[in-house]
Structure formats: structure tokens, C-alpha cells
NURO-712105 format. One line per 4 residues: number of its first residue (from 1); their letters; for each residue x, z, y of N, C-alpha, C, O. Coordinates in pm, whole numbers, padded with zeros to 5 digits. Atoms other than C-alpha are relative to their C-alpha. Layout:
<rs>
NUM	A	X,Z,Y,X,Z,Y,X,Z,Y,X,Z,Y  ...
</rs>
This chain:
<rs>
1	XXXX	-00027,-00174,-00096,-00883,-09567,27003,00082,-00011,00076,00184,-00076,00057  -00099,-00038,-00136,-00733,-09475,27320,00074,00090,-00047,00060,00173,-00137  -00166,-00097,-00019,-00397,-09319,27375,00011,00125,00048,-00028,00110,00164  -00014,-00125,-00096,-00342,-08943,27507,00080,-00039,00088,00059,00013,00198
5	XXXX	-00057,00119,-00181,-00083,-09206,27768,-00104,00032,00080,-00082,00100,00181  00053,00049,-00076,-00425,-09282,27881,-00051,00078,00028,-00032,00110,00145  00133,-00143,-00067,-00688,-08993,27913,00125,00057,00126,00080,00099,00232  -00042,-00115,-00058,-00396,-08823,28078,00008,-00079,00168,-00010,-00030,00279
9	XXXX	-00045,00119,-00193,-00309,-09160,28398,-00156,-00036,-00023,-00165,-00158,-00011  00087,-00012,-00032,-00714,-09113,28371,-00030,00117,00006,-00153,00127,00009  00030,-00225,-00058,-00730,-08684,28437,00101,-00064,00128,00049,-00051,00239  -00084,-00025,-00183,-00455,-08767,28747,-00062,-00077,00099,-00073,-00052,00219
13	XXXX	00106,00070,-00152,-00671,-09037,28918,-00133,00040,-00036,-00189,-00028,00050  00063,-00133,-00031,-00936,-08823,28869,-00007,00070,00067,-00104,00084,00142  -00020,-00067,-00100,-00816,-08611,29033,00011,-00074,00144,-00092,-00067,00211  -00096,00087,-00035,-00599,-08844,29270,-00156,-00072,00082,-00195,-00029,00190
17	XXXX	00109,00140,-00051,-00925,-09150,29338,00087,-00073,00144,00053,-00139,00242  -00074,00162,-00014,-00639,-09330,29446,00158,-00075,-00073,00270,-00026,-00091  -00091,00028,00069,-00439,-09558,29277,00170,00044,00042,00245,00028,-00054  -00093,-00026,-00111,-00140,-09462,29496,00090,00096,-00034,00211,00088,-00055
21	XXXX	-00052,-00118,-00028,-00074,-09156,29487,-00090,00079,-00196,-00087,00196,-00234  -00011,-00001,00101,-00192,-09153,29145,00135,-00036,-00096,00167,00017,-00202  -00091,00058,00121,00107,-09367,29007,00112,00080,00044,00210,00069,-00029  -00128,-00020,-00089,00357,-09206,29218,-00054,00166,-00113,00023,00177,-00208
25	XXXX	-00030,-00075,00087,00224,-08854,29021,00041,-00030,-00164,00109,00040,-00238  -00064,00064,00174,00279,-09042,28663,00154,-00054,00004,00230,-00088,-00086  -00184,00077,-00033,00627,-09168,28795,00007,-00144,-00049,00101,-00178,-00121  -00042,00135,00055,00558,-09552,28734,-00081,00002,00140,-00101,00088,00226
29	XXXX	00022,00067,-00115,00404,-09794,28965,-00202,-00057,-00039,-00267,-00062,-00144  00150,00034,00047,00013,-09918,29039,-00028,-00084,-00099,-00134,-00063,-00157  -00024,00089,00107,00090,-10199,28789,-00066,00009,-00131,-00164,-00052,-00173  00002,-00081,00148,00104,-10010,28449,-00158,00088,00037,-00253,00057,-00034
33	XXXX	00032,-00055,-00022,-00102,-09789,28588,-00207,00007,-00051,-00284,00068,-00125  00159,00078,00016,-00467,-09992,28646,-00038,-00069,-00158,-00142,-00085,-00222  -00029,00083,00191,-00338,-10175,28273,-00048,00094,-00043,-00134,00049,-00118  00010,-00083,00053,-00402,-09862,28169,-00137,00051,00025,-00201,-00001,-00067
37	XXXX	00174,-00009,-00079,-00749,-09772,28303,-00082,-00133,-00101,-00156,-00141,-00199  00131,00120,00107,-00883,-10127,28205,-00013,00040,-00197,-00102,00034,-00282  -00007,00013,00176,-00722,-10055,27837,-00134,00080,-00012,-00241,00024,-00036  00059,-00110,00029,-00900,-09726,27815,-00151,-00065,00031,-00186,-00100,-00082
41	XXXX	00121,00054,-00114,-01229,-09864,28008,-00025,-00186,-00124,-00124,-00250,-00090  00015,00094,00074,-01213,-10186,27728,00001,00112,-00103,-00114,00150,-00124  00047,-00064,00124,-01177,-09951,27436,-00139,00084,-00010,-00215,00061,-00105  00113,-00051,-00056,-01468,-09703,27593,-00115,-00092,00003,-00224,-00043,-00026
45	XXXX	00073,00056,-00042,-01649,-10021,27678,-00130,00023,00104,-00249,-00007,00115  00131,-00008,-00110,-01777,-09895,27980,00093,00037,00090,00197,00092,00054  -00114,-00066,-00061,-01619,-09837,28353,00038,00124,00044,-00061,00133,00117  -00041,-00132,-00059,-01493,-09495,28473,-00046,-00016,00102,-00161,-00006,00145
49	XXXX	00032,00030,-00162,-01430,-09580,28803,-00066,-00127,00032,-00095,-00219,-00044  00061,00147,-00087,-01583,-09837,29104,00041,00061,00111,00036,00168,00171  -00148,00005,-00050,-01323,-09966,29276,-00023,-00102,00116,-00036,-00217,00075  -00066,00120,-00076,-01286,-10176,29579,00125,00066,00054,00195,00150,-00004
53	XXXX	-00075,00040,-00093,-01067,-10213,29874,00070,00072,00069,00176,00043,00125  -00002,-00135,-00104,-01078,-09861,30047,-00059,00071,-00083,-00037,00187,-00049  00007,-00204,00069,-01228,-09589,29773,00037,-00087,-00120,00053,-00208,-00138  00006,00023,00117,-01190,-09549,29435,-00118,00109,-00035,-00159,00158,00070
57	XXXX	00157,-00084,00006,-01517,-09315,29305,-00008,00023,-00195,00086,-00020,-00261  00018,-00062,00149,-01606,-09192,28923,-00135,-00059,-00025,-00225,-00039,00057  00075,00040,00034,-01835,-09357,28763,-00105,00127,-00084,-00057,00216,-00155  00006,-00119,00127,-02117,-09132,28585,00016,00043,-00139,-00009,00147,-00200
61	XXXX	-00030,00008,00183,-02024,-09212,28232,00163,00069,00043,00225,00152,-00024  -00168,-00095,-00010,-01639,-09133,28457,-00060,00140,-00049,-00067,00172,-00167  00033,-00134,-00029,-01769,-08790,28529,-00081,00051,-00130,-00173,00125,-00096  00088,-00038,00114,-01932,-08713,28196,00153,00043,-00083,00167,00155,-00132
65	XXXX	-00105,00051,00073,-01558,-08835,28032,00133,00048,00045,00245,00033,-00005  -00147,-00107,-00026,-01329,-08599,28242,-00020,00131,-00077,00068,00202,-00128  -00009,-00180,00105,-01447,-08274,28061,00041,-00025,-00123,00121,00051,-00177  -00015,00003,00192,-01462,-08461,27656,00215,-00080,00078,00310,-00029,00019
69	XXXX	-00120,-00013,-00012,-01111,-08575,27795,00131,00075,00044,00249,00038,00035  -00083,-00069,-00064,-00968,-08282,27967,00001,00096,-00182,00107,00141,-00226  00003,-00051,00139,-01109,-08121,27563,00091,-00025,-00111,00133,00054,-00195  -00032,00052,00162,-00954,-08369,27309,00194,00061,00120,00275,00114,00043
73	XXXX	-00139,-00039,-00013,-00578,-08276,27559,00013,00129,-00025,00121,00164,-00071  00008,-00150,00050,-00642,-07929,27499,00061,-00011,-00092,00180,00015,-00109  -00031,-00036,00141,-00653,-07961,27170,00137,-00085,-00048,00178,-00042,-00156  -00086,00097,00044,-00373,-08219,27116,00128,00086,00007,00215,00097,-00079
77	XXXX	-00095,-00092,00002,-00161,-07961,27289,00019,00122,-00019,00127,00179,-00008  00013,-00100,00188,-00272,-07685,27046,00114,-00033,-00068,00222,00025,-00085  00013,00078,00165,-00206,-07880,26784,00189,00025,00037,00256,00111,-00022  -00134,-00021,00002,00164,-07915,26910,00043,00129,-00029,00097,00145,-00139
81	XXXX	00000,-00128,-00004,00196,-07572,26951,-00004,00099,-00118,00077,00189,-00142  00036,-00106,00124,00037,-07404,26633,00088,-00107,-00071,00122,-00069,-00183  -00105,00044,00147,00278,-07683,26450,00154,00074,00010,00204,00130,-00088  -00079,-00081,-00050,00603,-07538,26690,-00007,00156,-00057,00107,00200,-00040
85	XXXX	00061,-00139,00010,00484,-07180,26585,00092,-00013,-00155,00210,00016,-00177  00012,-00009,00071,00438,-07250,26249,00126,-00014,-00078,00147,00048,-00183  -00075,-00019,00020,00774,-07382,26243,00148,00061,00043,00267,00056,00013  -00075,-00192,-00020,00926,-07082,26376,00010,00080,-00080,00114,00140,-00108
89	XXXX	00019,-00082,00081,00792,-06902,26157,-00107,00095,00081,-00122,00213,00049  00019,-00189,-00004,00567,-06700,26387,-00210,-00031,-00003,-00307,00019,00053  00112,00039,00011,00267,-06865,26284,-00005,00021,-00185,00093,00070,-00242  -00007,00005,00102,00154,-06887,25928,-00034,00104,-00053,-00088,00187,00021
93	XXXX	-00001,-00065,00091,00141,-06678,25614,00094,00038,-00042,00177,-00046,-00074  -00036,-00040,-00020,00312,-06414,25567,00011,00136,-00099,00013,00250,-00052  00015,-00061,00117,00319,-06256,25154,00077,00104,00005,00192,00083,00043  -00074,-00188,-00075,00432,-05831,25201,-00087,00058,-00151,-00205,00069,-00184
97	XXXX	00060,-00147,00093,00468,-05586,24870,00020,00104,00067,00101,00121,00159  -00018,-00191,-00047,00458,-05244,24954,-00012,00055,-00097,-00062,00000,-00195  00036,-00082,00113,00461,-04962,24741,-00085,00104,00061,-00091,00141,00179  00117,-00163,-00081,00193,-04652,24773,00067,00089,00113,00003,00086,00218
101	XXXX	-00050,-00053,-00062,00397,-04450,24950,00039,-00037,00106,00037,00033,00208  -00042,00020,-00144,00535,-04661,25193,-00123,00030,00068,-00114,00108,00163  00161,00054,-00100,00134,-04733,25330,00028,00160,00066,00008,00160,00188  00006,-00115,-00083,00184,-04371,25444,-00007,00019,00173,-00094,00079,00236
105	XXXX	-00025,-00047,-00081,00337,-04386,25757,00087,-00183,00005,00041,-00249,00098  -00105,00071,-00022,00605,-04692,25727,-00024,-00159,00033,00022,-00254,00097  00003,00155,00008,00459,-04963,25647,-00151,-00040,00146,-00156,-00125,00235  00036,00050,-00187,00185,-04950,25943,00082,-00002,00067,00075,-00121,00099
109	XXXX	-00084,00005,-00099,00442,-04916,26170,00100,-00124,-00008,00191,-00150,00071  -00078,00137,-00024,00592,-05229,26100,-00107,-00131,-00027,-00075,-00249,-00017  00103,00108,-00049,00216,-05405,26077,00010,00026,00122,00108,-00042,00154  00004,-00079,-00128,00184,-05243,26427,00122,-00074,00099,00101,-00117,00213
113	XXXX	-00049,00167,-00100,00479,-05488,26559,-00009,-00080,00004,00011,-00143,00108  00024,00078,-00016,00387,-05730,26393,-00136,-00107,00036,-00145,-00227,00062  00124,00027,-00160,00037,-05758,26575,00022,00040,00125,-00070,00088,00192  -00042,-00031,-00125,00228,-05703,26874,00035,-00106,00049,00012,-00146,00163
117	XXXX	-00089,00072,-00107,00435,-05956,26906,00003,-00178,-00131,00045,-00287,-00091  00029,00115,00034,00367,-06231,26633,-00158,00030,-00017,-00205,00085,-00116  00158,00003,00054,-00025,-06249,26674,-00072,-00120,-00095,-00180,-00119,-00154  00043,00136,00081,-00058,-06586,26505,-00004,00012,-00090,-00090,-00060,-00141
121	XXXX	-00045,-00004,00101,00098,-06439,26168,-00018,00050,-00065,00049,00153,-00075  00121,-00089,00108,-00150,-06330,25891,00095,-00056,-00099,00151,-00154,-00150  -00116,-00100,00135,00026,-06064,25670,-00112,00007,-00156,-00232,00030,-00170  00092,-00020,00098,-00094,-06061,25345,00064,00082,-00117,00181,00053,-00142
125	XXXX	-00092,-00138,00016,-00014,-05712,25112,-00055,00010,-00111,-00176,00002,-00128  00012,-00064,00127,00018,-05616,24771,00058,00095,-00003,00167,00115,00050  -00031,-00144,00097,00041,-05301,24606,00098,-00047,-00127,00090,-00149,-00195  -00124,00085,00085,00347,-05336,24386,00082,00104,-00022,00130,00163,00075
129	XXXX	-00128,-00134,-00029,00591,-05050,24237,00107,-00096,00036,00077,-00215,00046  -00090,00048,-00042,00945,-05143,24342,00016,-00110,-00058,00024,-00202,00023  -00083,00071,00069,01059,-05372,24040,-00140,-00130,-00006,-00140,-00253,-00011  00086,00099,-00039,00767,-05535,24075,-00007,-00098,00094,-00033,-00217,00081
133	XXXX	00003,00075,-00098,00787,-05638,24372,00174,-00073,00021,00167,-00168,00099  -00111,00070,00030,01219,-05757,24312,-00047,-00124,-00149,00022,-00225,-00164  00036,00075,00051,01011,-05927,24013,-00012,-00172,00084,00058,-00268,00053  00095,00020,-00087,00807,-06117,24285,00070,-00088,00041,00057,-00205,00006
137	XXXX	-00057,00026,-00086,01038,-06179,24510,00106,-00116,-00090,00105,-00234,-00055  -00058,00091,00040,01281,-06347,24279,-00107,-00114,-00075,-00045,-00190,-00149  00082,00136,00012,00962,-06622,24196,-00077,-00007,00102,-00180,-00072,00120  00080,00084,-00201,00864,-06639,24570,-00141,00045,-00017,-00225,-00027,00038
141	XXXX	00134,-00026,00019,00554,-06488,24483,-00077,00093,00071,-00199,00106,00069  00045,00001,-00142,00561,-06296,24795,00143,00007,00102,00247,00043,00046  -00127,00003,-00062,00836,-06323,25098,00057,00120,00048,00178,00124,00072  -00107,-00112,00028,00931,-05997,25133,-00068,00167,-00065,-00183,00192,-00104
145	XXXX	00118,-00100,00085,00865,-05638,24991,00061,00108,00088,00159,00076,00156  00009,-00115,00018,00868,-05287,25068,00024,00112,-00083,-00059,00203,-00093  -00018,-00069,00105,01062,-05106,24798,00086,00156,00008,00149,00195,00106  -00097,-00086,00058,01233,-04809,24656,00212,-00008,00009,00317,00038,00055
149	XXXX	-00177,00030,00092,01571,-04917,24511,00067,-00093,00106,-00019,-00157,00166  -00067,00089,-00066,01805,-05120,24716,00014,-00180,-00151,-00004,-00225,-00264  -00004,00169,00127,01863,-05487,24567,00150,00013,-00075,00265,00043,-00046  -00036,-00013,00121,01970,-05505,24254,00039,-00137,-00087,00111,-00138,-00187
153	XXXX	-00081,00170,00002,02036,-05907,24215,00032,-00077,00104,-00010,-00084,00220  -00071,00065,-00156,02242,-06121,24400,-00131,-00088,00063,-00149,-00096,00184  00160,00118,-00109,01884,-06378,24494,00001,00105,00169,00009,00076,00288  00127,-00108,-00080,01744,-06028,24660,00132,00075,00144,00214,00165,00128
157	XXXX	-00006,-00136,-00120,01866,-05861,24993,-00070,00049,00067,-00190,00047,00040  00107,-00191,-00007,01729,-05569,25160,00060,00041,00126,00163,-00015,00161  -00033,-00067,-00093,01770,-05367,25456,-00029,00124,00016,-00149,00150,00009  00094,-00154,00001,01760,-04956,25504,-00088,00029,00121,-00046,00058,00233
161	XXXX	00076,-00038,-00094,01480,-04899,25686,-00078,00121,00091,-00129,00138,00202  00045,-00221,-00011,01397,-04458,25613,00062,00012,-00098,00045,-00048,-00205  00022,-00123,00070,01532,-04228,25477,-00037,00140,-00010,00028,00225,00052  00101,-00134,-00053,01292,-03923,25445,00053,00076,-00171,00067,00027,-00283
165	XXXX	-00080,-00113,00064,01443,-03577,25273,-00169,00024,-00078,-00290,00013,-00059  00145,-00034,00161,01248,-03476,24921,-00027,00136,00124,00027,00152,00234  00106,-00099,-00055,01024,-03170,25038,-00068,00102,-00126,-00095,00029,-00222  00058,-00043,00097,00869,-02902,24790,-00147,00033,00028,-00165,00133,00097
169	XXXX	00161,-00006,-00023,00468,-02922,24804,-00037,00125,-00104,-00034,00121,-00227  00069,-00072,00099,00324,-02610,24692,-00131,00040,00015,-00169,00053,00131  00142,-00111,00027,-00020,-02438,24600,-00033,00093,00164,00048,00180,00194  00050,-00104,-00167,-00146,-02250,24965,00022,00117,-00069,00085,00213,-00027
173	XXXX	00007,-00168,00075,-00188,-01976,24709,00073,00074,-00070,00062,00186,-00120  -00178,-00057,00085,00153,-01938,24558,00070,00043,00055,00112,-00001,00162  -00080,-00134,-00106,00338,-01667,24666,00169,-00092,-00002,00273,-00033,00028  -00123,00060,-00075,00627,-01919,24711,-00039,-00077,00146,00033,-00137,00226
177	XXXX	00059,00095,-00102,00407,-02068,24959,00040,00107,00141,00055,00058,00253  00020,-00018,-00084,00444,-01769,25152,00208,00028,00028,00203,00077,00142  -00082,00000,-00034,00839,-01743,25189,00065,-00097,00070,00058,-00219,00059  -00057,00133,-00091,01041,-01888,25444,00145,-00092,-00056,00184,-00206,-00030
181	XXXX	-00123,00061,00073,01349,-01962,25251,-00021,-00011,-00163,-00038,00073,-00251  -00007,-00036,00179,01344,-02105,24908,00144,-00092,-00058,00208,-00186,-00011  -00121,00125,00047,01619,-02245,24681,-00020,-00079,-00144,-00125,-00134,-00178  00080,00059,00149,01589,-02380,24342,00007,00086,-00054,-00054,00070,-00159
185	XXXX	-00013,-00024,00143,01670,-02132,24156,-00114,00045,-00015,-00171,00042,-00124  00162,-00028,-00007,01318,-01987,24307,-00142,-00084,-00128,-00244,-00040,-00180  00057,00057,00058,01208,-02292,24118,-00002,00032,-00193,-00108,00014,-00253  -00044,-00115,00135,01351,-02107,23729,-00147,-00023,00005,-00217,00027,00093
189	XXXX	00128,-00058,00078,01007,-02183,23519,-00097,00003,00011,-00188,00055,-00054  00109,00060,-00116,00808,-02321,23769,-00075,-00098,-00097,-00013,-00152,-00188  -00023,00131,00048,00592,-02576,23650,-00005,-00075,00062,-00049,-00047,00174  -00066,00112,-00133,00694,-02913,23818,-00139,-00084,-00014,-00212,-00067,-00112
193	XXXX	00078,00111,00015,00452,-03177,23869,00123,-00107,00067,00171,-00123,00179  -00021,00178,-00075,00617,-03527,23870,00014,-00148,-00058,-00019,-00180,-00173  00068,00110,00079,00633,-03898,23857,00067,-00037,-00100,00175,00004,-00142  -00011,-00006,00071,00594,-04065,23623,00138,-00160,-00069,00152,-00272,-00019
197	XXXX	-00117,00055,-00060,00938,-04203,23458,-00064,-00210,-00039,-00017,-00290,00042  00121,00152,-00016,00708,-04594,23381,00019,-00052,00160,00124,-00092,00210  00021,00030,-00149,00593,-04667,23744,00046,00115,00135,00008,00136,00250  -00044,-00079,-00099,00767,-04427,23899,00127,00072,00030,00154,00154,00118
201	XXXX	-00143,00004,00002,01126,-04425,23806,00117,00031,00077,00224,00082,00044  -00135,-00034,-00060,01318,-04418,24096,-00048,00200,00034,00026,00297,00018  00029,-00130,-00100,01118,-04090,24269,00066,00145,-00198,00147,00228,-00239  -00011,-00030,00161,01119,-03964,23888,00192,00045,-00039,00228,00158,-00073
205	XXXX	-00150,00002,00026,01539,-04021,23839,00053,00121,00134,00134,00211,00111  -00101,-00050,-00113,01630,-03871,24216,-00055,00187,00002,00003,00284,00050  00001,-00139,00013,01414,-03559,24115,00028,00073,-00066,00042,00189,-00027  -00053,-00010,00124,01517,-03514,23784,00207,00039,00023,00252,00151,00002
209	XXXX	-00124,-00055,-00062,01926,-03525,23907,00045,00083,00069,00155,00138,00059  -00006,-00191,-00084,01830,-03223,24195,00002,00088,-00128,00033,00204,-00100  00003,-00133,00091,01810,-03020,23865,00085,-00036,-00067,00167,00055,-00069  -00185,00100,00061,02114,-03239,23677,00065,00067,00080,00088,00172,00021
213	XXXX	-00130,-00023,-00106,02353,-03145,23962,-00016,00120,-00031,00080,00162,-00095  -00010,-00142,-00060,02252,-02793,24011,-00074,00115,-00199,-00150,00208,-00225  00019,-00133,00145,02252,-02646,23588,-00153,00051,-00005,-00184,00162,-00049  00152,-00063,00094,01829,-02654,23553,-00072,-00027,-00011,-00097,-00119,00065
217	XXXX	00016,00098,00097,01626,-02741,23348,-00099,-00029,00040,-00113,-00118,-00044  00155,-00008,00006,01274,-02769,23444,-00070,-00004,-00059,-00054,-00012,-00181  00126,-00063,00140,00947,-02703,23314,-00098,-00133,00090,-00174,-00124,00187  00165,00074,-00083,00730,-03033,23399,-00112,-00027,-00091,-00091,-00038,-00212
221	XXXX	00068,-00045,00071,00410,-03028,23296,-00104,-00103,00006,-00197,-00101,-00074  00050,00133,-00048,00266,-03354,23440,00099,-00139,00052,00216,-00140,00092  -00072,00132,-00002,00365,-03708,23481,-00067,-00090,00082,-00119,-00167,00001  00038,00076,00027,00211,-03934,23716,00002,-00074,00109,00084,-00022,00185
225	XXXX	-00076,00151,-00069,00244,-04252,23942,00021,00044,00169,00134,00074,00208  -00013,00019,-00107,00171,-04227,24307,-00028,00138,00126,-00106,00216,00072  -00028,-00136,-00040,00200,-03913,24586,-00126,00097,00016,-00122,00218,00039  00050,-00050,-00115,-00102,-03858,24698,-00112,00100,-00233,-00170,00204,-00265
229	XXXX	00012,-00021,00134,-00196,-03822,24287,00033,00160,-00043,-00037,00243,-00100  -00096,-00064,00033,00094,-03591,24275,-00063,00175,00111,-00068,00284,00053  00077,-00053,-00131,-00068,-03371,24606,-00111,00061,-00108,-00108,00165,-00174  00167,-00034,00049,-00422,-03355,24455,00059,00102,-00114,00069,00212,-00060
233	XXXX	00001,-00118,00139,-00324,-03129,24071,00128,00085,00097,00093,00201,00073  -00074,-00097,-00104,-00009,-02933,24357,-00101,00097,00075,-00076,00215,00098  00071,-00068,-00044,-00359,-02866,24530,-00130,00117,-00136,-00164,00235,-00127  00062,00005,00145,-00570,-02810,24193,00116,00174,-00004,00052,00276,-00030
237	XXXX	-00074,-00101,00044,-00269,-02523,24163,00082,00015,-00140,00147,00116,-00167  -00074,00025,00075,-00130,-02692,23827,00140,00005,-00003,00185,00003,-00118  -00107,-00026,00005,00237,-02652,23949,00049,-00080,00156,-00018,-00160,00221  -00017,00077,-00155,00461,-02751,24296,00107,-00141,-00137,00160,-00162,-00246
241	XXXX	-00108,00119,00007,00630,-03065,24307,00099,-00062,00127,00038,-00050,00234  -00046,00084,-00045,00894,-03265,24493,-00074,-00104,00078,-00168,-00170,00033  00033,00137,00004,00834,-03514,24683,00000,-00092,00190,-00065,-00036,00279  -00070,00104,-00116,00951,-03794,25011,-00187,00088,00098,-00309,00101,00094
245	XXXX	00055,-00023,-00155,00865,-03646,25351,-00102,-00067,00071,-00194,-00001,00122  00153,00096,00023,00614,-03930,25408,-00132,00061,-00049,-00244,00017,-00023  00190,-00115,00084,00319,-03649,25202,00004,00065,00111,-00071,00162,00116  00118,-00103,-00128,00288,-03509,25563,-00134,-00069,00014,-00246,-00020,-00001
249	XXXX	00084,00003,-00041,00109,-03722,25654,-00107,-00084,-00058,-00157,-00190,-00019  00152,00007,00081,-00171,-03735,25410,-00077,00110,00021,-00200,00109,00023  00109,-00102,-00137,-00242,-03369,25591,-00086,00041,-00140,-00209,00054,-00138  00119,-00070,00147,-00372,-03242,25191,-00009,00141,-00021,00083,00222,-00022
253	XXXX	00055,-00129,-00035,-00574,-02950,25184,00052,00070,-00080,00081,00023,-00190  -00011,-00104,00137,-00481,-02633,25002,00143,00019,-00056,00184,00103,-00137  -00193,-00007,00054,-00049,-02752,24984,00060,00005,00097,00048,-00094,00169  -00110,00052,-00073,00194,-02706,25195,00175,-00011,-00011,00238,00075,-00072
257	XXXX	-00132,00028,-00011,00568,-02866,25264,00109,00101,00017,00112,00166,00121  -00153,-00094,00009,00892,-02658,25207,00161,-00030,-00026,00233,-00046,-00125  -00150,00047,00058,01218,-02734,25267,00073,00076,-00080,00056,00196,-00055  -00086,-00069,00119,01482,-02619,24947,00072,00006,00057,00069,-00072,00152
261	XXXX	-00065,00047,-00035,01783,-02530,25027,00085,00004,-00086,00107,00083,-00178  -00109,00050,00172,02034,-02683,24810,00099,-00128,00150,00155,-00102,00256  -00136,00116,-00015,02247,-03037,24912,-00129,-00065,00057,-00249,-00040,00059  00167,00130,-00123,02010,-03300,25125,00005,-00078,-00086,00114,-00104,-00136
265	XXXX	00090,00098,00105,01778,-03551,24878,-00013,-00074,00071,-00079,-00020,00160  00106,00064,-00022,01691,-03845,25012,-00024,-00096,-00084,00044,-00111,-00185  00121,00068,00040,01427,-04103,24925,-00004,-00122,00099,-00072,-00123,00202  -00001,00079,-00116,01538,-04448,25078,-00140,-00090,00031,-00247,-00073,-00028
269	XXXX	00149,00113,00038,01271,-04735,25160,00055,-00084,00036,00143,-00032,00105  -00082,00106,00040,01427,-05089,25160,-00125,-00120,00131,-00240,-00096,00164  00082,00121,-00041,01293,-05430,25365,00078,-00093,-00121,00200,-00100,-00129  -00084,00075,00053,01386,-05649,25122,-00080,-00109,-00032,-00201,-00087,-00026
273	XXXX	00007,00143,-00074,01352,-06068,25117,00150,-00030,-00112,00258,00025,-00134  -00124,00067,00118,01534,-06316,24830,00020,-00112,00080,-00077,-00162,00136  -00097,00042,-00059,01778,-06526,24984,-00078,-00185,-00014,-00094,-00277,00066  00030,00137,-00032,01648,-06831,24893,-00162,-00044,00059,-00204,-00158,00043
277	XXXX	00164,00001,-00016,01255,-06788,25025,00079,-00054,00137,00171,-00022,00212  -00012,00115,-00173,01219,-07085,25309,-00144,00002,00073,-00206,-00082,00139  00123,-00089,-00101,00937,-06913,25458,00007,00004,00149,-00034,00112,00192  00010,-00005,-00123,00974,-06986,25821,00013,00196,00051,00089,00262,00122
281	XXXX	00044,-00125,-00088,00832,-06638,25883,00047,00110,-00028,00039,00212,00040  -00029,-00115,00013,00986,-06430,25692,00195,00037,00037,00248,00131,-00022  -00080,00061,-00082,01315,-06512,25875,-00047,00113,00105,-00031,00234,00100  00048,-00085,-00114,01144,-06411,26213,-00084,00130,-00012,-00127,00210,00071
285	XXXX	00096,-00199,00042,00957,-06091,26031,00162,00114,00002,00170,00216,00069  -00092,-00018,00051,01291,-05998,25918,00052,00057,00193,00073,00161,00255  -00102,-00074,-00162,01442,-05994,26293,-00082,00094,00074,-00029,00201,00105  00010,-00060,-00069,01248,-05859,26466,-00089,00152,-00061,-00189,00194,-00004
289	XXXX	00034,-00052,00012,01199,-05576,26246,00141,00086,-00041,00121,00200,-00083  -00084,-00037,-00063,01583,-05504,26279,00004,-00004,00176,00078,00072,00239  00032,-00042,-00124,01501,-05527,26619,-00010,00126,00076,00051,00210,00142  00060,-00176,-00020,01265,-05280,26641,00005,00107,-00006,-00082,00172,00052
293	XXXX	-00089,-00080,00194,01423,-05053,26396,00174,00034,00052,00252,00129,00048  -00202,-00002,-00121,01798,-05122,26604,00097,00023,-00108,00205,00083,-00117  -00166,00018,00068,01948,-05219,26308,00044,-00065,00038,-00014,-00153,00102  -00084,00126,-00010,02231,-05407,26338,00026,-00093,-00062,00027,-00065,-00182
297	XXXX	00023,00165,00088,02264,-05794,26215,00165,00082,-00120,00262,00151,-00089  -00061,00029,00063,02456,-05781,25939,00063,00204,-00055,00178,00235,-00085  -00006,-00142,00068,02410,-05345,25823,-00166,-00072,-00069,-00270,-00129,-00038  00131,-00051,00101,02208,-05300,25521,00009,00096,-00062,-00084,00132,-00134
</rs>
């Protein structure tokens, strides 16, 4: 089989149609160039050039082979590029876990960053609650995660990428929706819809702390796991609910979102990964997010 070096020499000679000029471009003398062409013709078992003392011309076979040689070299160069991109993390596959709430605003933003700069990287998404993400990261079943809890295991690292104020979701027809200023005291005795203590423990504990710190006993009537499910129940008039401000992106009919006068309470969102992850794309993706969100190196 012929070598790529022989194809390159053939293409240069096919352009120059002069052994001296072609040899000069290839940084060699005419003798080794002539030898490479002879070996290529011997492999193909057909002459590629007509030669005499004055002229060098392509044979019909040489003309046909020129296009094929260009394609072969282009494929070879592309293969090298693909390997380099994979080894540097700019291509390949990145498995990403995410919470349902992060998909309303933050996940699309991160994906848009990747689609612009990491065009050869395939991102495989899997919806998971934060505790499932932690386990999946530890087991190397996913490469990165978007979760609500900060890293809570020695092997897991993370950076804070978003802080969301907690807002009160109110049925549009509810008297509280007409108030311009709301206090926690206004919620005394109000039926509250909140997150499941199993599947939505982060928000369940966060919301419960709001009432405990202010010596109020909430009246919980429903526990569900997803923000859009909570908003649906609020829209139906079953109660009011605290939700992260990312809920604004859902534009839920029949629901208004209001701030409550109280010490600010925020829901945090973290980009998470395992220290022992060996996928080159993980590091590249994290660097991209740090740069686009202007998160200094070393900041958690």
C-alpha cells in the first residue's frame, strides 16, 4: 500500500509538473522525489506521469488519481484533528445530569455556551434530583451535574453558578395577589403547597426554614416534586407556594409571583463533577462555564 508521504509528493508534482520545482517545495532533491513517484506507480501498477527530457505531464490515470489523492489526504488530516480534539476535550461525549428546575433557565444557557464553542462535543442529558446526581458522579455514570446542594463528599467538586431569590406564587384571584407589599405574617393560616421531602428535599428544607426562623407554623396541604406541578396547583387555587425565581420563565397562567418582606432567602445552583473523572471534555466544559460566567479560578 502507498504511503501518505508518497501521495503528498505526487500532488505537489502534479501541480508543478516539474521535478526540480516540486523537489524544492518538498525540501528534497530530485532523486528521492523520483523514487517516491516510482514506488507509488509500482504500487498502483500504472504510470501517473509522462516524462521526457523537457516535459512532465499527468497521464489520464494520473488525472483521475489526483482527485482521489486529495480526498485521502484530507481524510487523514481530518482524522488527526478529530483525535486531537478528543484528547483535548473539545469533541466526544459529555454526560450531564440536571434538575428539572435548572432546565427552565440555567441549563439552556449553559448548553448555548457549549453549542457556540464546543461544536463537536455531544452532550447527553439526564434529568435527576441532586442526590441521584451525587451518586451518579461518584459512580462515573455522569460527567457533570447541575444540582442544588453544594459538594458534600470528598470526591465531588463544584462551583456556584446561580443564586435565585425565593418568591411567593399566588393564585391571580387571591386577595394576596392584590397587595403591593407582602409579609410572612400574611401567610398565617394560608394553605401552602410545598416540595416533597423525598424528591425535593432541598427546597422542602429551605422553605421550612423560612417559617421556623420566623416562628410561624405553615399549613401544608400538598407536597409535590416539581416547580411546574406546584404552579399548576397554585393556579387551581389550592394554595400559595414559595418557588425559586426561575419559575418566572414558565409564565404560568393564573399565577402571580411576589416578593415577601423578609430576610433574603436564596436557592443555589451548582455545577458539580468528580475529582477522579477522566473525561477530557469535563475539564474543558468546566473551564468554558467558568469563563462565560466570569467565575474566578479557585472560587467555589
